[in-house]
Steps between C-alpha positions, in 0.01 A plus 500: 500500500868546435684778676838650420688250717406200286264367764150369458243516776244228453183465698270203519267494203702740288649364179875542514589370153436838337732663750777253428463559129567870559836426659734229378690479827318510831713487814230454758130419536290595801169316535259677737138485601329785311475823698125540433454218753560771759156633410358192671682597821359852477150366438522264797617789718206718397248218542638402840478852645142479634578167665837616632350792689194311632674407826834565668774268383346413165746732326726194482295401193714753309789253529334283231528752213839611629623140489359452152673818375827377653455165319438673164801731534741242636445187285715500187750295305811654348678299231831570329757290319673387821225455761138502607385706797163392641372755750204391709299683763754454779814364336726490199669208327792547260557201272783463251400346168745215571275393791186479282425157356163585339205737502175350626210628291161542664232592244306741726759600757847634558791300365752335732869432463599140571844501660767232467412365846137454394355792698261750344528877510190689392565782253249774595310660211662277232233328295497258205469789255833636621699189398626648169631808684652283771669287234641808331649654815627169640734463205347171387495332841120493476375365166271729302165323454424710190824416322470306178759237402615728214569792734689274741726372221565850365591623851771235528 
């Protein structure tokens, strides 16, 4: 979805290519865990209620769905032409594109940025399917896996 500020919000599992086609210039991408995952936290809360009130002190079981909801809301990756911001459950890491040597692709997991010093920084909610969008916003720092040799030559 493209809003009026030329930003695209991309969630895991959502195709972003159609969104990028709607706007030629995208300033920023925000990759998030889809909000419907919060339904799981609500379901766990409802299912835990009989157990939580069975004895004094068991109400602490409500911390599990609360922690999961916090994880869903907090984890995200924001990408623009100058930097990556990887926000995890309890921290945030800002990485300039100059510090990124490569992107480590994991077929069934979140991608990671390989830094010049060899360390890895996980990019929450960024999946393999998001590589074309990441390539577009990075300004060519990340190669587009869907690019054909003809389109690369015409871009130069």
